[in-house]
Phi, psi and omega in degrees: 000129179272142181277127180281132180289131177283139175232151181289153175289155183300330184275346186287150175246142178248150178257127174253129181253122183278174179302325180262027172063022174275144181256130176238125180261133181224147172297137181303326179300325182292337183273001183299331182277353178276111181294340180296338181259017181301327181262041180304126182241033177084008178292150177247000183219128179232132176267120178250071190288351179270355187236128176288157183299326180301314180284324180295326178291326175292317177300316180299317178299319178297315182298320178293316178298316182294329177294322180286317184214115181297144176286125180281152177299149181274150175232116181254116183268309185233100187304327186280331186243019181288143171247162181300317182291337177279339180264313177265098189270346181281123185299324179297321179285328174298315178295320178302312180298314180297327181281319190257343186239049178289326180249133181297328179298326177289324177301315181297316180296318179292324177298319177297319178296317179297322178295313179299319183272000177058056180249090186302314180299324178287325174299317179295316181295313180294326178297317180288325176298316179294315182298315180290323178294333182265353182305126175075007181269152175279169177302317181296319179294320179293318177300319179294317179300321183269000180064036176266145179290152177295153180255125176276164181297330177293317181298325183297327184256347186297325180286340182239037184306326182299334179294332186257000179276148178252000000 
């Protein structure tokens, strides 16, 4: 006999607890796209200890938006001259990106949260935001955008020193 998977009722709300102990309540229906909840066992509270509340609130906003209107697949015609609005054509998602992804470092943090929570549409959205945001930038500009330290010429070869030995 196979055990039937429990699913939350459409009206139920679940509590997500962030790394910094903030509680975010979401309709259970909004969490259906999160693969991390595939083995839902009737719990009403989930600890998402790898994600800070700032990023978890962005994830929650995305999940609610996605529940209302699914994110359409992207179509990239001209890789060099694409703008975010030419790729992400849904106005609600354009507003979402403009509101939540002003800083590239936040995009990266939300992307990590989406990866941990297995939210494929949010991974796709953050990926395209990052790709378009980095378009035409130098390595130094990208490092600055991502808040990465500059790499000195010594650092570039130190990990592969064996390549330069005779």
